[in-house]
C-alpha positions in Angstrom: 0.0 0.0 0.0 1.4 3.4 -1.0 2.0 5.7 1.9 3.7 8.7 0.3 7.1 9.2 2.0 6.6 6.3 4.5 8.3 3.0 4.1 6.4 -0.1 3.3 4.3 -1.4 6.2 4.5 1.8 8.2 0.7 2.4 8.0 -0.1 -1.1 9.2 2.4 -0.7 12.0 0.7 2.5 13.1 -2.7 0.9 13.0 -1.5 -2.1 15.1 0.2 0.3 17.6 -3.0 2.3 18.0 -5.0 -0.9 18.6 -2.5 -2.1 21.1 -2.5 1.2 23.0 -6.3 1.3 23.1 -6.5 -2.3 24.4 -3.9 -1.6 27.1 -5.9 1.5 28.1 -9.1 -0.4 28.4 -7.5 -3.2 30.4 -6.0 -0.7 32.8 -9.3 1.1 33.2 -11.2 -2.1 33.9 -8.7 -3.3 36.6 -9.4 -2.0 40.1 -6.6 0.1 41.5 -5.4 0.8 45.0 -6.0 -1.0 48.2 -8.9 -3.4 48.7 -11.6 -2.3 51.1 -12.4 -4.6 54.1 -16.1 -3.5 53.9 -18.3 -2.9 50.8 -18.4 0.7 49.7 -22.2 0.5 49.0 -23.7 -1.8 51.7 -21.0 -1.9 54.3 -21.0 -5.7 54.4 -17.6 -7.4 55.0 -15.7 -8.3 51.8 -14.2 -11.9 52.1 -10.5 -12.1 52.3 -10.3 -14.5 49.4 -12.2 -11.9 47.2 -9.8 -9.2 48.3 -6.8 -11.4 47.5 -8.2 -12.5 44.1 -9.1 -8.9 42.9 -6.6 -6.3 44.2 -8.4 -3.0 44.7 -11.9 -4.4 45.1 -14.4 -2.0 46.6 -17.7 -3.9 46.4 -19.0 -7.2 47.8 -20.2 -9.9 45.4 -23.9 -9.0 45.7 -23.3 -5.2 45.0 -21.0 -6.0 42.2 -23.5 -8.3 40.5 -26.2 -5.6 40.9 -23.9 -3.0 39.3 -23.0 -5.4 36.4 -26.8 -5.9 35.7 -27.4 -2.2 35.2 -27.5 -1.1 31.6 -24.4 0.9 30.6 -25.0 4.6 29.9 -24.5 5.6 26.3 -23.4 9.0 25.2 -25.4 9.0 22.0 -22.5 10.6 20.1 -21.3 9.0 16.9 -17.6 9.6 17.1 -17.1 8.6 13.5 -19.0 11.7 12.4 -21.0 10.1 9.6 -23.4 12.2 7.7 -26.3 10.0 8.9 -25.5 10.8 12.5 -25.4 14.5 11.7 -28.9 14.4 10.3 -30.5 13.1 13.4 
């Protein structure tokens, strides 16, 4: 694929690097950070030691985490690709 002044494969390398960076960002965002709490942040029930050891940085008990996981994710409603169809709505 022609890339102007770039060497062969540079465009694909840039795409792969962008994908790798985004995946790393998402993994880091999903992982709990900091010290685990001994008691749940929502219901104040004790969090079992095995759960705290398995998930560093855990803040919720199993029941509260399951309730949170069942909630629908909020959607921004913005089409970041900026297609013409999205601009007409």
